[in-house]
N, C-alpha and C positions, 0 to 999 in steps of 0.2 A: 505284238505283231500277229499272233495267231487269231486274236479277236478281230483285228482289222481285216484280215484276208479271209475269214471264215465265210462271209456271204458269197464271195467269189468261188471258193472251193465247194460250198454247198450247191451252187448252181451247176457245177461240173459233175456232181455225183449222179450215178444212175438212179432211177426211181426206187429200185429195191434197196440200194444203199441208204438213201434218204429215209426209207421206211424203217430200216433197222435202227437208225439213229433216233428218229422221231419217236418210235415206240419205246425206246429206252428213256428219252427225255420226258415223255408225257406220263411216266409213272409218278412223277411229282404232281401232287394234287394242285399246288398253286399254279404251276405252269399249264396244267391241263385246263384249269378254270380260266386262266388268261386267254388261252387259245379258243375256248368256247365263246368268250365275250368279244374277241377281236378277230374278225375274219381275215385280216391281213396276216396276222401271226399264224393262224391256222393254215392259210394258203402257203405260207413260207415253209411250215413244218411238214405238212402231209399232202399239200397240193389240193386241198379241199377248202371250201369257204367256212366250214365249221367242223369241230371235233365231236362226233357222235358215236356212242357205243364203242369207246376205246377198249373196254374190257372184252368185247366180242370181236374186235377187228384187229387193229395194229398191235394192241397189247395183250392179246389172248394168250400166246405162248409164254410171255414173261410173267403174266399174272398167275397162271396155273403152275408154272415152275416154282415160283415163290410159295404158293399155297401148298404144293407137294412137299417142299422142304420144311415149311412150318408145321404141317400136319403130322410130321414124323415125331415131334416132341422130343423127349429125352431118350427113350429106348426104342422108338419106332413102332410100326404096326406088325412087324414080323415078316418072315419070308413069304413072298407071294400073297401078302395080305394088304388090305387098305383099298380105298376107292380108286386111287390112281393106278392100281394094279388090275383091279377087276374091270374097270371101265376106261375107255380110250379118251380121257379128258385132255391128255398132254400129247400133242403131236411129236413125232420123232423121239419118243422117250427111250428107244433102245440104243441111240447113239448120241444125238446132240444134247439130250437132257438125261443122260444116265445117272448123273450125280443127284439130280432131283429125285429120281426113282429110288436110288440107293438110300438117300436121306429119309424118304418116305417109309422105307421098310426097316431101317436100322437106327434111325434117329440120330440125336446129337452124339451119343457115345460111339456109334458106328462110324460117323463122319470123323471123329477124332482119331479113331484107330486107322482109318483109311489115310488120313493126312499124315499120321506118324509113319506109316509104311512108305508113303511117297517121300517124306523127309529123309528116311533112312536111305532110300534109293539115291536121292540127290546128294546126300552127304557122302555116300560111298563113291559116287562118281567124282565128286570134288576131291576126295582123298586120293583117288587114282591119278587125277590130273596134278595134284600137288606133289606127289612123290615120283612122278615120271620125269626122267631127265631128258627124254627124247622130245624135242619141240613139236615134231609132226604128230606124235601120239598125244601130246598134251593138248594141241589145238583141236584134234578130233574129239577128244574127251570133253573139252569145254563146249564145243559145238553141239554134241549130243546132249550134254547136260542142259544147255540153254533151250534146246528143242523140247525136251521133256518138261522142263520147268514152265516154259511158255504155254504148252498145252494144258498143263494142270491148272495154272493160274487163270488163264482165259476161260477155260471151261467152267470152273467152279464159280468164277466171278460173274459170268453171264447167267448161270443158273440161279444165283441169288440176287440178281439185279444190279450188280456193281459195274457191269460192262455191257455194251450192246450185244445182242444175240448174233453169234456167228456159228457156222457149221464146223466147229473144232471139237474133235473127239477127246475123250478122257483116256489117257494111256492105260492099256491092259484092262480096261473096263468096258468101253463102248463096243457095241456090236459092229462088225465090219472087217472083212478079211484083209484089205490093204492096210488099214490102220494097225491092226494087230501084228501083221507080218513085219511092217516097217519098224514098229517099236521093239519087237522081239529081236530083229536083226541089230538094231541100235544097241540094245542091252548086251547082245552077244559080242558085239565089237568092244564094248566097254569091258566085258569080262576078259576078252582076249588081250586087250591092252594092259589090264591090271595083272594078268598072269605072266605076260612076256615083257613087262616093263624093265628097262635096264636100271640097275641100282649102282650108286657110287659108295663103295665101302670106305669107311673112315680110315681103317688101318691101312688099306691099300693106297689111299690118297696120301697119307702121311709118309709112307715108305718112298713113294715117288718124289715127294717134295724134298725128303731128306737126301 
Protein backbone atom coordinates (compact mmCIF):
# COMPACT_ATOMS: atom_id res chain seq x y z
CA UNK A 1 0.00 0.00 0.00
CA UNK A 2 2.83 2.39 0.83
CA UNK A 3 4.46 1.76 -2.57
CA UNK A 4 1.18 2.32 -4.38
CA UNK A 5 0.40 5.66 -2.72
CA UNK A 6 4.01 6.93 -2.64
CA UNK A 7 3.77 8.85 -5.98
CA UNK A 8 0.68 10.68 -4.74
CA UNK A 9 2.28 11.49 -1.38
CA UNK A 10 5.48 12.59 -3.13
CA UNK A 11 3.57 15.12 -5.23
CA UNK A 12 2.05 16.60 -2.08
CA UNK A 13 5.40 17.19 -0.36
CA UNK A 14 6.93 20.64 -0.22
CA UNK A 15 10.07 21.17 -2.36
CA UNK A 16 12.40 21.21 0.66
CA UNK A 17 10.87 17.93 1.89
CA UNK A 18 11.41 16.25 -1.47
CA UNK A 19 14.96 17.60 -1.49
CA UNK A 20 15.70 15.98 1.87
CA UNK A 21 14.37 12.62 0.76
CA UNK A 22 16.00 12.74 -2.67
CA UNK A 23 19.40 13.67 -1.24
CA UNK A 24 19.11 10.63 1.05
CA UNK A 25 18.06 8.30 -1.77
CA UNK A 26 20.66 9.55 -4.25
CA UNK A 27 23.56 8.55 -2.01
CA UNK A 28 23.06 5.14 -3.61
CA UNK A 29 25.40 4.96 -6.63
CA UNK A 30 23.04 2.78 -8.68
CA UNK A 31 20.04 5.06 -8.18
CA UNK A 32 22.11 8.15 -8.89
CA UNK A 33 23.38 6.57 -12.10
CA UNK A 34 19.82 5.71 -13.14
CA UNK A 35 18.69 9.27 -12.45
CA UNK A 36 21.53 10.63 -14.57
CA UNK A 37 20.51 8.45 -17.52
CA UNK A 38 16.73 8.83 -17.19
CA UNK A 39 15.45 12.44 -17.19
CA UNK A 40 11.98 11.37 -16.04
CA UNK A 41 13.39 9.77 -12.89
CA UNK A 42 15.58 12.79 -12.23
CA UNK A 43 12.60 15.10 -12.71
CA UNK A 44 10.59 12.98 -10.28
CA UNK A 45 13.30 12.98 -7.59
CA UNK A 46 14.76 16.48 -7.68
CA UNK A 47 12.59 18.41 -10.13
CA UNK A 48 15.43 18.75 -12.65
CA UNK A 49 15.99 16.96 -15.97
CA UNK A 50 19.35 15.60 -14.85
CA UNK A 51 21.33 14.93 -11.69
CA UNK A 52 24.58 16.88 -11.80
CA UNK A 53 27.07 17.62 -9.04
CA UNK A 54 25.08 15.75 -6.40
CA UNK A 55 28.08 15.88 -4.08
CA UNK A 56 28.11 19.69 -4.27
CA UNK A 57 24.36 20.28 -4.24
CA UNK A 58 21.66 18.09 -2.72
CA UNK A 59 24.04 15.61 -1.12
CA UNK A 60 26.70 18.01 0.16
CA UNK A 61 25.72 17.88 3.85
CA UNK A 62 25.14 14.14 3.89
CA UNK A 63 28.38 13.37 2.08
CA UNK A 64 30.55 15.52 4.36
CA UNK A 65 28.78 14.26 7.46
CA UNK A 66 29.69 10.68 6.53
CA UNK A 67 33.24 11.76 5.68
CA UNK A 68 33.59 13.48 9.05
CA UNK A 69 32.44 10.32 10.83
CA UNK A 70 34.70 8.05 8.77
CA UNK A 71 37.76 10.28 9.09
CA UNK A 72 37.64 9.95 12.87
CA UNK A 73 38.95 6.40 12.62
CA UNK A 74 39.35 4.40 15.81
CA UNK A 75 40.58 7.06 18.22
CA UNK A 76 39.72 10.30 16.39
CA UNK A 77 41.77 13.38 15.62
CA UNK A 78 41.69 14.78 19.15
CA UNK A 79 39.97 17.73 20.80
CA UNK A 80 39.58 20.67 18.39
CA UNK A 81 41.71 18.85 15.81
CA UNK A 82 41.02 17.68 12.28
CA UNK A 83 40.01 19.39 9.03
CA UNK A 84 36.30 19.42 9.88
CA UNK A 85 37.12 21.45 12.98
CA UNK A 86 39.59 23.86 11.43
CA UNK A 87 37.58 24.45 8.25
CA UNK A 88 33.87 25.01 7.72
CA UNK A 89 33.28 22.00 5.45
CA UNK A 90 30.15 20.86 7.28
CA UNK A 91 27.22 23.31 7.58
CA UNK A 92 25.32 23.47 10.88
CA UNK A 93 27.95 21.33 12.55
CA UNK A 94 27.25 22.82 15.99
CA UNK A 95 23.71 21.44 16.25
CA UNK A 96 22.33 19.33 13.35
CA UNK A 97 25.63 17.47 12.81
CA UNK A 98 27.21 17.51 16.24
CA UNK A 99 27.54 13.71 16.24
CA UNK A 100 29.61 13.85 13.05
CA UNK A 101 31.91 16.44 14.65
CA UNK A 102 32.13 14.37 17.85
CA UNK A 103 33.04 11.28 15.83
CA UNK A 104 35.63 13.26 13.92
CA UNK A 105 37.34 14.28 17.15
CA UNK A 106 36.97 11.16 19.28
CA UNK A 107 36.60 8.35 16.78
CA UNK A 108 34.89 4.99 17.14
CA UNK A 109 35.91 4.55 20.79
CA UNK A 110 34.46 7.92 21.76
CA UNK A 111 31.20 7.12 19.94
CA UNK A 112 30.90 3.83 21.83
CA UNK A 113 31.35 5.68 25.14
CA UNK A 114 28.75 8.27 24.16
CA UNK A 115 26.24 5.60 23.10
CA UNK A 116 26.81 3.73 26.36
CA UNK A 117 26.05 6.89 28.34
CA UNK A 118 22.85 7.37 26.38
CA UNK A 119 21.97 3.70 26.93
CA UNK A 120 22.44 4.14 30.69
CA UNK A 121 20.16 7.20 30.62
CA UNK A 122 17.43 5.34 28.72
CA UNK A 123 17.79 2.25 30.93
CA UNK A 124 17.44 4.33 34.10
CA UNK A 125 14.34 6.02 32.69
CA UNK A 126 12.80 2.66 31.82
CA UNK A 127 13.62 1.38 35.30
CA UNK A 128 11.78 4.37 36.81
CA UNK A 129 8.75 3.63 34.64
CA UNK A 130 8.85 -0.09 35.44
CA UNK A 131 8.92 0.35 39.23
CA UNK A 132 6.45 3.24 39.38
CA UNK A 133 2.97 2.22 40.52
CA UNK A 134 1.37 5.56 39.63
CA UNK A 135 -0.06 5.38 36.08
CA UNK A 136 0.30 9.12 35.44
CA UNK A 137 3.96 9.14 36.46
CA UNK A 138 4.60 6.01 34.43
CA UNK A 139 3.05 7.53 31.29
CA UNK A 140 5.08 10.72 31.66
CA UNK A 141 8.26 8.69 32.12
CA UNK A 142 7.56 6.59 29.04
CA UNK A 143 6.81 9.72 26.99
CA UNK A 144 10.05 11.45 28.03
CA UNK A 145 12.02 8.26 27.39
CA UNK A 146 10.52 7.95 23.92
CA UNK A 147 11.29 11.62 23.21
CA UNK A 148 14.95 11.26 24.19
CA UNK A 149 15.38 7.92 22.39
CA UNK A 150 13.82 9.29 19.20
CA UNK A 151 16.15 12.29 19.16
CA UNK A 152 19.20 10.09 19.70
CA UNK A 153 18.26 7.51 17.06
CA UNK A 154 17.20 10.01 14.39
CA UNK A 155 20.16 12.35 14.88
CA UNK A 156 22.80 9.61 14.76
CA UNK A 157 21.06 7.81 11.88
CA UNK A 158 20.92 10.93 9.71
CA UNK A 159 24.58 11.72 10.48
CA UNK A 160 25.71 8.35 9.10
CA UNK A 161 23.27 8.27 6.16
CA UNK A 162 20.69 5.81 7.49
CA UNK A 163 17.85 8.36 7.57
CA UNK A 164 17.03 11.59 5.70
CA UNK A 165 18.54 14.75 7.13
CA UNK A 166 16.29 16.62 9.56
CA UNK A 167 16.99 19.41 11.98
CA UNK A 168 16.80 17.23 15.08
CA UNK A 169 19.36 17.93 17.78
CA UNK A 170 21.31 15.43 19.87
CA UNK A 171 20.23 15.61 23.53
CA UNK A 172 22.71 17.37 25.84
CA UNK A 173 25.24 17.65 23.00
CA UNK A 174 23.92 20.01 20.33
CA UNK A 175 24.33 23.75 20.68
CA UNK A 176 21.05 25.58 21.28
CA UNK A 177 19.42 27.00 24.36
CA UNK A 178 15.88 25.73 23.78
CA UNK A 179 16.97 22.15 23.08
CA UNK A 180 19.27 22.05 26.09
CA UNK A 181 16.71 23.59 28.46
CA UNK A 182 13.90 21.26 27.35
CA UNK A 183 16.06 18.14 27.70
CA UNK A 184 17.34 19.21 31.12
CA UNK A 185 13.78 19.89 32.29
CA UNK A 186 12.75 16.46 30.98
CA UNK A 187 15.60 14.75 32.87
CA UNK A 188 14.71 16.76 35.97
CA UNK A 189 11.12 15.50 35.74
CA UNK A 190 12.43 11.93 35.41
CA UNK A 191 14.59 12.41 38.48
CA UNK A 192 11.67 13.80 40.48
CA UNK A 193 9.37 10.94 39.44
CA UNK A 194 12.05 8.43 40.41
CA UNK A 195 12.62 10.13 43.78
CA UNK A 196 8.94 10.47 44.68
CA UNK A 197 7.55 7.31 43.10
CA UNK A 198 5.17 5.31 45.31
CA UNK A 199 6.24 1.81 46.23
CA UNK A 200 4.16 -1.22 47.16
CA UNK A 201 5.83 -3.07 50.01
CA UNK A 202 5.47 -6.82 49.94
CA UNK A 203 5.07 -7.16 53.69
CA UNK A 204 2.43 -4.45 53.85
CA UNK A 205 0.48 -6.02 50.99
CA UNK A 206 0.54 -9.44 52.61
CA UNK A 207 -0.72 -8.01 55.94
CA UNK A 208 -3.67 -6.33 54.25
CA UNK A 209 -4.50 -9.43 52.30
CA UNK A 210 -4.40 -11.54 55.45
